[in-house]
C-alpha positions as CSV (number, residue, x, y, z in Angstrom):
1,M,-34.8,-0.9,-29.1
2,K,-35.5,-0.5,-25.4
3,A,-36.2,-4.2,-25.2
4,Q,-33.0,-5.0,-27.0
5,R,-31.0,-2.7,-24.6
6,W,-32.6,-4.4,-21.6
7,I,-31.7,-7.8,-22.9
8,V,-28.1,-6.7,-23.6
9,A,-27.9,-5.2,-20.1
10,A,-29.3,-8.4,-18.5
11,V,-26.8,-10.6,-20.4
12,A,-23.9,-8.3,-19.4
13,L,-25.0,-8.4,-15.7
14,L,-25.3,-12.2,-15.9
15,S,-21.9,-12.5,-17.5
16,A,-20.4,-10.3,-14.8
17,L,-21.9,-12.4,-12.0
18,T,-20.8,-15.6,-13.8
19,V,-17.2,-14.3,-14.1
20,G,-17.2,-13.5,-10.4
21,A,-18.6,-16.9,-9.5
22,S,-16.2,-18.7,-11.7
23,L,-13.2,-16.9,-10.2
24,T,-14.3,-17.7,-6.7
25,A,-14.9,-21.3,-7.6
26,A,-11.6,-21.7,-9.5
27,P,-8.6,-23.5,-8.0
28,A,-7.3,-21.2,-5.3
29,A,-4.7,-21.0,-2.6
30,A,-5.3,-22.8,0.7
31,G,-6.6,-20.8,3.6
32,P,-9.8,-20.0,5.5
33,P,-12.6,-17.9,4.0
34,N,-12.3,-14.2,4.8
35,R,-14.3,-13.1,7.8
36,T,-14.8,-9.8,9.7
37,P,-12.8,-9.9,13.0
38,Q,-14.6,-9.5,16.2
39,L,-13.8,-6.4,18.3
40,G,-11.9,-8.5,20.8
41,E,-9.6,-9.8,18.1
42,V,-8.6,-6.2,17.3
43,F,-8.3,-5.1,20.9
44,N,-6.5,-8.3,21.8
45,G,-4.4,-9.0,24.8
46,F,-1.3,-7.6,23.3
47,V,-3.0,-4.4,22.2
48,L,-4.6,-3.8,25.6
49,G,-1.1,-4.3,27.1
50,T,0.3,-1.6,24.9
51,F,-2.2,0.8,26.5
52,Q,-1.5,-0.4,30.0
53,H,2.3,-0.1,29.6
54,G,2.3,3.0,27.5
55,R,2.0,6.7,28.2
56,M,1.2,10.0,26.7
57,G,4.2,11.8,25.3
58,T,5.6,14.9,27.0
59,P,4.9,18.2,25.3
60,D,8.4,18.2,24.0
61,E,8.1,14.6,22.7
62,I,4.8,15.5,20.9
63,L,5.9,18.8,19.4
64,K,9.5,17.9,18.3
65,P,8.5,15.5,15.5
66,L,6.1,18.2,14.1
67,Q,8.7,21.0,14.1
68,S,11.9,19.5,12.7
69,T,13.3,17.1,10.2
70,D,15.2,14.2,11.7
71,P,18.9,14.3,10.7
72,F,18.6,10.5,10.3
73,Y,17.3,11.1,6.7
74,K,20.6,12.7,5.6
75,E,21.9,10.4,2.9
76,P,25.5,9.1,2.7
77,R,27.2,9.2,-0.6
78,L,26.9,5.9,-2.5
79,T,29.8,4.5,-4.4
80,G,27.5,2.8,-7.0
81,S,28.7,-0.7,-6.0
82,E,26.3,-1.3,-3.1
83,K,23.9,-4.2,-3.5
84,A,20.2,-3.6,-3.3
85,G,19.0,-4.2,0.2
86,T,22.3,-3.1,1.8
87,L,21.6,-1.5,5.2
88,L,23.1,1.9,5.4
89,K,22.0,2.8,9.0
90,A,19.5,2.0,11.6
91,E,18.5,3.5,14.9
92,P,16.0,2.6,17.6
93,V,13.0,4.9,17.8
94,A,9.9,5.3,20.0
95,I,6.6,4.7,18.4
96,Q,4.3,7.6,18.9
97,F,0.8,7.9,17.5
98,A,-1.6,10.8,18.1
99,G,0.6,11.8,21.1
100,F,0.5,8.3,22.7
101,R,3.6,6.1,23.1
102,P,2.4,2.5,23.3
103,G,4.3,0.1,25.4
104,D,5.7,-3.3,24.5
105,V,6.8,-2.3,20.9
106,D,10.4,-2.1,19.7
107,A,11.0,-0.1,16.6
108,Y,13.9,0.9,14.3
109,K,14.2,3.4,11.5
110,I,16.2,2.1,8.6
111,M,18.0,3.5,5.6
112,Y,19.0,1.2,2.8
113,V,20.0,0.8,-0.8
114,T,17.3,0.1,-3.4
115,T,17.2,0.3,-7.2
116,A,15.7,3.1,-9.3
117,L,13.7,2.3,-12.4
118,D,16.8,2.9,-14.6
119,G,18.7,0.3,-12.6
120,E,20.9,2.7,-10.7
121,P,21.3,2.5,-6.9
122,D,18.9,4.6,-4.9
123,I,18.2,5.2,-1.3
124,S,15.0,4.5,0.7
125,T,14.1,4.6,4.3
126,G,11.6,2.6,6.3
127,L,10.5,1.3,9.7
128,I,10.5,-1.9,11.6
129,M,8.0,-2.6,14.4
130,I,8.3,-5.7,16.6
131,P,5.9,-6.6,19.5
132,R,7.7,-7.3,22.8
133,D,5.7,-10.3,23.9
134,G,8.4,-12.7,25.2
135,R,8.9,-14.5,21.9
136,K,12.3,-14.7,20.4
137,N,12.5,-12.4,17.4
138,A,14.3,-15.0,15.3
139,T,11.2,-17.2,15.4
140,R,8.7,-14.5,14.3
141,P,7.0,-14.4,10.9
142,I,7.7,-11.1,9.2
143,V,5.1,-9.0,7.3
144,S,6.0,-6.4,4.7
145,Y,3.0,-4.1,5.4
146,Q,2.6,-1.4,2.7
147,M,0.0,1.2,3.9
148,A,-2.6,3.1,1.9
149,N,-0.1,5.9,1.8
150,D,-0.5,8.0,-1.3
151,S,1.5,11.1,-0.2
152,V,3.7,12.8,-2.8
153,G,5.1,15.3,-0.3
154,A,8.1,14.8,2.0
155,N,7.8,13.8,5.7
156,C,4.5,12.0,5.1
157,H,5.7,8.4,5.1
158,P,5.6,5.5,7.6
159,S,8.9,6.1,9.4
160,V,7.7,9.6,10.4
161,M,3.9,8.8,10.7
162,W,4.5,6.2,13.4
163,T,7.1,8.2,15.3
164,G,5.0,11.3,16.0
165,G,5.0,13.2,12.7
166,D,2.0,13.7,10.4
167,P,-0.5,12.5,13.0
168,I,-3.7,13.2,11.1
169,D,-3.0,11.2,7.9
170,G,-5.8,8.8,7.1
171,A,-3.3,6.2,5.9
172,S,-2.0,5.6,9.4
173,W,-5.4,5.6,11.0
174,S,-6.6,3.0,8.5
175,A,-3.6,0.8,9.4
176,L,-4.4,0.7,13.1
177,G,-6.7,-2.3,12.9
178,P,-4.6,-4.6,10.7
179,L,-1.5,-3.7,12.7
180,A,-3.3,-4.6,16.0
181,Q,-4.1,-8.0,14.5
182,L,-0.6,-8.6,13.2
183,F,1.0,-7.6,16.5
184,G,-1.5,-9.7,18.4
185,K,-0.2,-12.7,16.4
186,G,3.4,-11.9,17.2
187,Y,4.5,-10.7,13.8
188,A,7.3,-8.3,13.1
189,V,6.2,-5.6,10.6
190,V,8.4,-3.8,8.0
191,M,7.3,-0.7,6.2
192,S,8.9,1.1,3.3
193,D,8.8,4.8,2.8
194,V,9.1,4.3,-1.0
195,G,12.1,6.6,-1.1
196,N,13.8,8.7,1.5
197,N,11.1,10.2,3.7
198,G,13.2,13.3,4.2
199,D,13.8,14.0,0.5
200,P,12.1,17.4,-0.1
201,R,11.4,16.6,-3.8
202,P,8.1,15.0,-4.9
203,H,8.0,11.3,-4.1
204,G,7.3,8.7,-6.8
205,V,5.1,6.6,-4.5
206,F,2.9,5.5,-7.4
207,A,5.6,4.0,-9.6
208,G,4.7,0.4,-8.9
209,K,8.0,-1.3,-9.8
210,Y,10.0,1.2,-7.8
211,N,7.5,0.8,-4.9
212,A,8.0,-3.0,-5.2
213,R,11.8,-2.8,-5.1
214,T,11.8,-0.5,-2.0
215,S,9.4,-3.0,-0.3
216,L,11.6,-6.0,-1.0
217,D,14.8,-4.2,-0.1
218,A,13.2,-3.0,3.2
219,V,12.8,-6.6,4.2
220,R,16.4,-7.4,3.2
221,A,17.6,-4.4,5.2
222,A,15.5,-5.3,8.2
223,L,17.1,-8.7,8.3
224,A,20.5,-7.0,8.6
225,V,19.5,-5.0,11.7
226,R,21.4,-6.9,14.4
227,D,19.5,-5.6,17.4
228,A,16.2,-6.5,15.8
229,G,17.3,-10.2,15.7
230,L,15.0,-11.2,12.8
231,S,15.8,-14.4,10.9
232,A,16.0,-14.9,7.1
233,S,14.5,-18.4,7.6
234,S,11.3,-17.0,9.1
235,P,8.2,-17.0,6.8
236,I,7.6,-13.7,5.2
237,G,4.2,-12.3,4.3
238,M,3.3,-9.2,2.2
239,F,0.2,-7.1,2.8
240,G,-0.5,-4.2,0.5
241,I,-3.6,-1.9,0.5
242,A,-4.5,0.8,-2.0
243,G,-1.3,2.7,-2.9
244,G,0.7,0.1,-1.0
245,G,-1.0,-2.7,-2.8
246,V,0.4,-1.4,-6.1
247,G,3.9,-2.0,-4.8
248,T,3.0,-5.3,-3.3
249,G,1.4,-6.5,-6.5
250,H,4.5,-5.6,-8.6
251,A,6.7,-7.1,-5.9
252,L,5.1,-10.5,-6.5
253,E,5.8,-10.2,-10.2
254,M,9.5,-9.4,-9.7
255,K,10.3,-11.3,-6.5
256,D,11.7,-14.4,-8.2
257,Q,14.2,-12.4,-10.3
258,Y,14.9,-9.4,-7.9
259,A,14.9,-11.0,-4.5
260,P,14.8,-14.8,-4.9
261,E,16.4,-15.4,-1.5
262,L,13.5,-13.9,0.5
263,N,11.3,-16.6,2.1
264,I,8.0,-15.0,1.0
265,K,5.1,-17.5,1.6
266,A,1.9,-15.4,1.3
267,A,0.6,-12.1,0.1
268,V,-2.6,-10.1,0.5
269,L,-3.8,-7.4,-2.0
270,E,-6.7,-5.2,-0.9
271,G,-8.0,-2.2,-2.9
272,M,-4.9,-2.0,-5.2
273,V,-4.9,-0.4,-8.6
274,P,-4.0,-2.9,-11.4
275,N,-4.5,-0.3,-14.1
276,Y,-3.8,3.4,-13.5
277,R,-5.5,4.5,-16.7
278,N,-8.7,2.8,-15.8
279,F,-8.5,4.1,-12.2
280,I,-8.0,7.7,-13.3
281,A,-10.9,7.5,-15.8
282,T,-13.1,6.1,-13.0
283,A,-12.0,8.4,-10.2
284,D,-12.1,11.5,-12.3
285,G,-15.1,13.6,-11.2
286,S,-15.8,11.5,-8.2
287,V,-15.1,11.8,-4.5
288,G,-11.6,10.6,-5.5
289,S,-10.6,13.2,-8.0
290,G,-7.9,14.5,-5.8
291,F,-6.4,11.0,-5.5
292,A,-6.4,10.7,-9.3
293,M,-4.5,13.9,-9.5
294,A,-2.1,12.8,-6.9
295,T,-1.5,9.5,-8.8
296,L,-0.2,11.5,-11.8
297,L,2.1,13.5,-9.6
298,G,3.3,10.3,-7.9
299,L,4.2,8.8,-11.2
300,E,6.1,11.8,-12.7
301,P,9.3,11.6,-10.6
302,H,10.1,8.2,-12.2
303,Y,8.5,9.1,-15.6
304,P,9.8,12.6,-16.3
305,D,8.6,12.4,-19.9
306,M,5.1,13.0,-18.6
307,R,5.9,16.7,-18.2
308,I,2.6,17.2,-16.4
309,D,2.9,21.0,-16.0
310,D,3.0,21.4,-19.8
311,H,-0.5,20.0,-19.9
312,L,-2.1,21.9,-17.0
313,T,-3.9,25.2,-17.0
314,D,-2.8,27.9,-14.6
315,A,-5.3,26.7,-12.1
316,G,-4.2,23.1,-12.6
317,R,-0.5,24.1,-12.0
318,A,-1.5,25.8,-8.8
319,V,-3.2,22.6,-7.6
320,A,-0.3,20.4,-8.7
321,D,2.3,22.6,-7.0
322,Y,0.4,22.4,-3.8
323,Y,-0.2,18.7,-4.0
324,R,3.5,18.0,-4.6
325,T,4.4,19.3,-1.1
326,Q,1.5,17.8,0.8
327,C,0.6,14.6,2.7
328,Q,-2.6,12.9,1.5
329,T,-4.7,14.1,4.4
330,P,-6.2,16.6,4.1
331,A,-4.8,17.8,0.8
332,Y,-6.0,15.1,-1.6
333,F,-9.6,15.4,-0.4
334,T,-9.8,18.9,-1.7
335,L,-11.1,18.1,-5.2
336,P,-14.3,16.1,-4.6
337,L,-16.5,15.8,-7.7
338,V,-14.2,18.1,-9.7
339,P,-13.8,16.9,-13.4
340,L,-10.0,16.8,-13.9
341,N,-10.3,17.9,-17.5
342,T,-11.1,21.4,-16.2
343,L,-7.5,21.6,-14.9
344,F,-5.9,20.4,-18.2
345,K,-5.5,22.4,-21.4
346,G,-8.1,21.8,-24.0
347,N,-10.3,20.1,-21.5
348,E,-8.5,16.9,-22.1
349,S,-8.9,14.0,-19.7
350,P,-5.6,12.9,-18.1
351,A,-6.6,9.3,-18.8
352,T,-6.2,9.9,-22.6
353,I,-3.2,12.3,-22.8
354,P,-0.6,10.6,-25.0
355,A,2.4,11.7,-22.9
356,F,1.0,9.8,-19.9
357,Q,0.4,6.5,-21.7
358,R,3.9,5.0,-21.2
359,A,3.7,5.4,-17.4
360,Y,0.2,3.8,-17.5
361,R,1.4,0.8,-19.6
362,D,4.5,0.3,-17.5
363,N,2.4,0.0,-14.3
364,V,-0.3,-2.4,-15.4
365,M,-0.3,-5.5,-13.2
366,G,-0.7,-8.9,-14.6
367,Q,1.8,-8.6,-17.4
368,G,4.3,-10.7,-15.5
369,T,4.1,-14.0,-13.6
370,A,3.4,-13.8,-9.8
371,A,6.1,-15.4,-7.7
372,K,6.1,-19.2,-7.7
373,G,5.3,-20.7,-4.3
374,V,3.7,-17.5,-3.0
375,R,0.1,-17.9,-2.1
376,T,-1.8,-14.8,-2.9
377,L,-5.2,-13.4,-1.9
378,V,-7.0,-10.7,-3.8
379,A,-9.7,-9.1,-1.8
380,S,-10.8,-5.9,-3.5
381,C,-14.4,-4.8,-4.0
382,V,-16.6,-7.3,-5.8
383,A,-18.6,-4.6,-7.6
384,D,-18.6,-0.9,-8.5
385,D,-21.5,-0.2,-6.2
386,S,-20.2,2.3,-3.7
387,P,-18.7,5.8,-3.7
388,M,-15.5,4.1,-2.3
389,S,-15.3,1.8,-5.3
390,L,-12.8,3.9,-7.3
391,V,-10.9,0.9,-8.7
392,P,-12.9,-0.9,-11.4
393,A,-13.8,-4.4,-10.0
394,A,-13.2,-5.9,-13.4
395,D,-9.6,-4.9,-13.2
396,S,-9.1,-7.1,-10.1
397,R,-10.8,-10.1,-11.8
398,K,-8.7,-9.6,-14.9
399,L,-5.5,-9.6,-12.7
400,V,-6.6,-12.8,-11.0
401,R,-7.2,-14.5,-14.3
402,A,-3.9,-13.4,-15.7
403,W,-1.9,-14.6,-12.7
404,R,-3.8,-17.9,-12.6
405,S,-3.2,-18.5,-16.3
406,R,0.5,-18.5,-15.6
407,G,0.3,-21.0,-12.8
408,A,0.1,-18.6,-9.8
409,R,-1.8,-19.8,-6.7
410,V,-4.3,-17.0,-6.3
411,D,-7.3,-16.9,-4.0
412,Y,-10.1,-14.4,-5.0
413,Q,-12.3,-13.5,-2.1
414,P,-13.8,-10.1,-3.0
415,T,-15.1,-7.6,-0.4
416,D,-18.7,-6.3,-0.3
417,C,-18.2,-2.6,-0.5
418,S,-21.8,-1.8,-1.2
419,M,-23.8,1.0,0.4
420,V,-26.3,-1.7,1.6
421,K,-23.4,-3.3,3.6
422,F,-22.5,0.2,4.8
423,I,-26.0,0.8,6.1
424,T,-26.6,-2.6,7.6
425,D,-23.1,-3.5,8.9
426,M,-21.0,-0.4,9.2
427,Y,-18.4,-2.2,11.4
428,G,-18.0,-5.0,8.9
429,W,-17.9,-2.5,6.0
430,G,-15.2,-0.4,7.6
431,T,-13.0,-3.2,8.8
432,D,-13.2,-5.0,5.5
433,L,-12.3,-1.8,3.7
434,F,-9.1,-1.8,5.6
435,G,-8.3,-5.4,4.8
436,M,-8.8,-6.7,8.4
437,Q,-10.9,-9.6,7.2
438,T,-7.8,-11.1,5.4
439,V,-5.5,-11.4,8.4
440,D,-6.6,-14.9,9.4
441,W,-6.0,-16.0,5.7
442,L,-2.5,-14.5,5.9
443,A,-1.7,-16.2,9.2
444,A,-2.9,-19.6,7.9
445,N,-0.7,-19.4,4.8
446,L,2.4,-18.3,6.8
447,K,2.2,-21.5,8.7
448,G,2.7,-23.8,5.8
């Protein structure tokens, strides 16, 4: 029996390696192979200039974003006839990160109309950042950059993170490298808050199709900001990582029907979650238990039939009530290695609770066709061989196969997330984890 099990395991391993190789060798989108950027490419000339021309904020500038809610987030009343992507308001803002105000960056907060899952008009906010490098804004490529932001609480989203609020969140720190590369190439960056950042209610950031609509509509709204001067004829790229990658993946599947006019040329997906049920089953009891719990809470606002509190123990409800008001850092790191069934009645795993299955099914990527003409790169971990590998690698391969089978142009260049890579090349391991190895690929595919 032991010999039989060994043979089965060997065949399974060989099959997995063969699947990975066949995916890599299959017809793919044009573009260079992924490579770890050199330090000088991250601290490029433009980035060094932002330090030279920037300054530390005054005590008032540093403290004010931490103490008050910006009145910008007060919503106007909608008539119900507004088109998705309609710009409601915009205002110039100063970028401020960890108390520092970089030079040579123009930025605007935006509020715009988007579409809820039920088809009704909704409101989201977001942020535009544009490098001031002498180039005409109408000639710049535009990148919809969706961060690894998994925050369910209010005032935890890009338009506040990058203007002085929530300065410790890991999502913004993990975005510094990719943004440095994008700005160094002269790209304008648009970020969605996936809802109104100032809304005090729990945010449905994990509802992939809603996330997708807010991302596409943020680009539409950005094009309407007159002072920004961006052009609808410019090539548009999409870059989504982790929680942001969920929205970007679904945006690819709905782009042709929802926003056919957007000139999207290329998209990068890094560390996204193609299947929430599988992710929650994998992350449960790992270092990512808190993020699995947050995923449930970030689905519920758009799937109220989940009724999560009905399934929680008293201790579970206390955790959920806390998480619903918090940003991801440090809150969602507070349940490492905790089996989530201990927070649910009857010791039931949240991956198998019947009331949650509709939300899981509705958010599986690969059920639709990726946008025609959009070159796509999937660069998630190649194997489940690291504590950071919370998303089953097989799910990414399955997604690639599904999109390719429907004619999508998908390049699969998986990332080595292994602990061997961590020990032998910590710089490469970290930069690849944030998707920095994909920026050259994105740039090549935005050119033609």
